[in-house]
VEXTOR-751306 format. One record per residue (C-alpha): residue in three letters; x, y, z. Coordinates in nm, 2 decimals. Layout:
residues N
r  xx  yy  zz
ALA  X  Y  Z
...
END
This chain:
residues 232
r  xx  yy  zz
MET  1.83  2.22  -7.92
ASP  1.49  2.34  -7.78
ARG  1.32  2.02  -7.87
THR  1.59  1.82  -7.70
ARG  1.56  2.02  -7.38
ALA  1.18  1.99  -7.39
LYS  1.21  1.62  -7.44
ASP  1.45  1.58  -7.15
TRP  1.23  1.79  -6.92
LEU  0.92  1.58  -7.00
ILE  1.11  1.26  -6.93
GLY  1.23  1.40  -6.60
ALA  0.88  1.51  -6.50
ALA  0.73  1.18  -6.59
GLY  1.00  1.00  -6.38
MET  0.92  1.22  -6.08
ILE  0.55  1.15  -6.11
VAL  0.62  0.77  -6.12
VAL  0.83  0.80  -5.80
LEU  0.57  1.01  -5.62
VAL  0.29  0.76  -5.71
ALA  0.51  0.47  -5.59
ALA  0.59  0.65  -5.26
VAL  0.22  0.72  -5.20
GLY  0.13  0.36  -5.26
ILE  0.39  0.23  -5.02
LEU  0.28  0.48  -4.75
TRP  -0.08  0.37  -4.79
LEU  0.01  0.01  -4.74
VAL  0.21  0.09  -4.43
VAL  -0.06  0.30  -4.25
SER  -0.36  0.08  -4.35
ASP  -0.48  -0.27  -4.27
PRO  -0.64  -0.52  -4.51
ALA  -1.02  -0.50  -4.52
GLY  -1.18  -0.76  -4.31
GLY  -0.86  -0.83  -4.13
GLY  -1.03  -0.88  -3.79
GLU  -1.09  -0.66  -3.49
PRO  -0.81  -0.43  -3.37
SER  -0.61  -0.57  -3.08
PRO  -0.70  -0.41  -2.75
SER  -0.48  -0.13  -2.63
PRO  -0.24  -0.19  -2.33
SER  -0.46  0.01  -2.11
GLN  -0.76  -0.20  -2.19
GLY  -0.57  -0.52  -2.12
ALA  -0.45  -0.38  -1.79
GLN  -0.80  -0.29  -1.68
ALA  -0.93  -0.63  -1.76
SER  -0.67  -0.80  -1.55
ASP  -0.66  -0.55  -1.26
GLY  -0.82  -0.74  -0.98
GLY  -1.12  -0.84  -1.20
THR  -1.32  -1.15  -1.13
PRO  -1.51  -1.23  -1.45
ASP  -1.62  -1.57  -1.33
ALA  -1.75  -1.45  -0.99
GLN  -2.12  -1.51  -0.92
PRO  -2.35  -1.32  -0.68
PRO  -2.49  -1.50  -0.38
ALA  -2.80  -1.70  -0.44
ASP  -2.97  -1.54  -0.14
LEU  -2.91  -1.18  -0.25
GLY  -3.17  -0.97  -0.07
ALA  -3.41  -0.72  -0.24
ASP  -3.22  -0.43  -0.09
ASP  -2.87  -0.58  -0.13
VAL  -2.61  -0.49  -0.39
TRP  -2.33  -0.72  -0.49
LEU  -2.01  -0.62  -0.67
ALA  -1.77  -0.87  -0.82
ASP  -1.48  -0.64  -0.75
LEU  -1.42  -0.29  -0.62
VAL  -1.10  -0.08  -0.68
LEU  -1.01  0.23  -0.48
ASP  -0.71  0.46  -0.54
ALA  -0.63  0.75  -0.31
GLY  -0.32  0.97  -0.31
THR  -0.35  1.04  0.06
VAL  -0.55  0.89  0.35
VAL  -0.55  1.08  0.67
THR  -0.70  0.97  1.01
PRO  -0.64  1.12  1.36
ASP  -0.37  0.86  1.42
SER  -0.20  0.81  1.08
VAL  -0.12  0.93  0.73
LEU  -0.09  0.69  0.44
ARG  0.00  0.78  0.08
ASP  -0.04  0.62  -0.26
VAL  -0.31  0.38  -0.13
ARG  -0.46  0.12  -0.36
ALA  -0.74  -0.11  -0.23
VAL  -0.88  -0.40  -0.43
GLY  -1.19  -0.58  -0.29
GLN  -1.35  -0.89  -0.43
ASP  -1.70  -1.04  -0.37
VAL  -1.83  -0.72  -0.21
LEU  -2.17  -0.71  -0.06
THR  -2.39  -0.44  0.08
GLY  -2.65  -0.54  0.33
PRO  -2.75  -0.52  0.70
ASN  -2.39  -0.56  0.80
GLY  -2.27  -0.27  0.59
LEU  -2.03  -0.29  0.30
VAL  -1.83  -0.61  0.34
ALA  -1.55  -0.75  0.11
ALA  -1.50  -1.12  0.11
ARG  -1.13  -1.05  0.02
LEU  -0.95  -0.72  0.04
THR  -0.59  -0.63  -0.06
VAL  -0.44  -0.30  0.03
ASP  -0.11  -0.15  -0.08
ALA  0.00  0.17  0.09
THR  0.30  0.38  0.17
VAL  0.37  0.47  0.53
PRO  0.58  0.80  0.51
PHE  0.91  0.80  0.70
GLU  0.80  1.11  0.90
VAL  0.50  0.91  1.05
VAL  0.74  0.65  1.20
ALA  0.99  0.92  1.30
ASP  0.73  1.11  1.49
GLU  0.64  0.79  1.67
LEU  1.00  0.74  1.78
GLY  1.02  1.09  1.91
GLY  1.33  1.27  2.02
GLY  1.36  1.45  1.68
ALA  1.43  1.12  1.51
GLU  1.50  1.11  1.14
VAL  1.41  0.80  0.93
ARG  1.52  0.74  0.57
ALA  1.61  0.48  0.32
ALA  1.96  0.32  0.34
ASP  2.15  0.10  0.10
ALA  2.05  -0.26  0.01
GLY  1.68  -0.21  0.10
GLN  1.76  -0.12  0.47
VAL  1.64  0.18  0.67
LEU  1.84  0.43  0.87
VAL  1.74  0.59  1.20
VAL  1.91  0.89  1.34
ARG  1.82  1.05  1.67
VAL  1.96  1.21  1.99
VAL  1.91  1.02  2.31
GLU  2.01  1.10  2.67
VAL  2.23  0.85  2.85
LEU  2.37  0.92  3.20
GLY  2.29  1.29  3.17
ARG  2.46  1.32  2.84
GLU  2.32  1.35  2.49
LEU  2.43  1.11  2.22
ARG  2.37  1.12  1.85
VAL  2.28  0.76  1.75
THR  2.28  0.62  1.40
ALA  2.12  0.28  1.35
THR  2.07  0.07  1.04
GLY  1.86  -0.24  1.00
THR  1.62  -0.45  0.78
VAL  1.25  -0.41  0.80
ASP  1.04  -0.72  0.88
VAL  0.68  -0.81  0.96
GLU  0.63  -0.94  1.32
ALA  0.29  -1.01  1.47
GLY  0.13  -0.79  1.21
ARG  0.36  -0.49  1.28
LEU  0.63  -0.32  1.08
VAL  0.95  -0.39  1.28
MET  1.31  -0.28  1.24
GLU  1.57  -0.43  1.48
PRO  1.90  -0.25  1.43
ARG  2.18  -0.45  1.29
SER  2.44  -0.18  1.35
ILE  2.44  0.11  1.60
ASP  2.69  0.39  1.59
VAL  2.72  0.64  1.87
GLY  3.07  0.77  1.77
GLY  3.39  0.74  1.96
PRO  3.60  0.43  2.01
ASP  3.45  0.09  1.92
PHE  3.46  -0.04  2.28
LEU  3.25  0.26  2.39
SER  3.02  0.23  2.09
ASN  2.95  -0.14  2.16
ALA  2.89  -0.09  2.52
THR  2.65  0.20  2.47
ALA  2.46  0.03  2.18
ALA  2.29  -0.21  2.41
VAL  2.16  0.08  2.62
VAL  2.03  0.29  2.33
ARG  1.90  0.00  2.11
ARG  1.54  0.04  2.23
PHE  1.54  0.41  2.13
VAL  1.62  0.33  1.76
THR  1.41  0.02  1.73
ILE  1.10  0.06  1.51
GLU  0.77  -0.12  1.60
HIS  0.49  0.04  1.40
SER  0.13  -0.07  1.37
ILE  -0.03  0.06  1.05
GLU  -0.35  0.26  1.14
GLY  -0.63  0.41  0.94
LEU  -0.74  0.10  0.75
PRO  -1.04  -0.13  0.81
GLU  -1.02  -0.39  1.08
GLY  -0.94  -0.74  0.96
LEU  -0.65  -0.65  0.74
VAL  -0.32  -0.81  0.83
LEU  0.02  -0.69  0.73
GLN  0.19  -0.93  0.49
ASP  0.50  -0.76  0.35
VAL  0.70  -0.44  0.38
THR  0.97  -0.29  0.16
VAL  1.17  0.03  0.19
GLN  1.12  0.29  -0.07
ASP  1.27  0.64  -0.11
ASP  0.95  0.80  0.03
GLY  0.86  0.55  0.30
PHE  0.76  0.19  0.38
ARG  0.55  0.02  0.11
ALA  0.32  -0.21  0.29
ASN  0.09  -0.49  0.16
LEU  -0.21  -0.59  0.37
ARG  -0.47  -0.86  0.32
GLY  -0.79  -0.97  0.49
GLU  -1.11  -1.17  0.45
ASP  -1.46  -1.06  0.54
VAL  -1.35  -0.71  0.59
LYS  -1.61  -0.45  0.67
LEU  -1.54  -0.15  0.45
VAL  -1.83  0.07  0.56
PRO  -2.04  0.00  0.87
END
């Protein structure tokens, strides 16, 4: 009886060892690569860096001066940019063919993406205005205006466009409360108080506003320019 139990125990132990060896072998095949299998593929971050505004084929100017410095591309990220006249957030600037010289630091091409906070535009409207995102990519403006000696709370909704290099919102609907005939008659009077016409400040001259979209935290603007002086 003891011999039988010992034999069964040895058989069971041997089987367990075989299973463990097989499991270790499979795990090794999974976590390792064949020798000489080639270079590892670049990580996503490496690929993103290579394609982020890079100009690998760009060439410096043939007449580069002894004191000049040429950069194929230049990327700048800033969480907040503040000037006496404006505040911009989440700013990303990508310059290409950038040259330092007697004219300062000049980018042959410059693209800037930045967010204009709602409160900046609201302060520009004045009258305690409130500006925020609305449905379907529109923007909502709420403010109190005075008409014929009376104060009216006006709510306007519209789509943001680019006109003459400015961020513009012409209201598509204006509500002043009360009956429709009164609201429609008053809308024409108060329209100018809830119309947005904002010029983006605080960026180098030569940039032109190309596109604007409405986000939860403000207006996301895209600007581009050529031969833009970054630093005088």
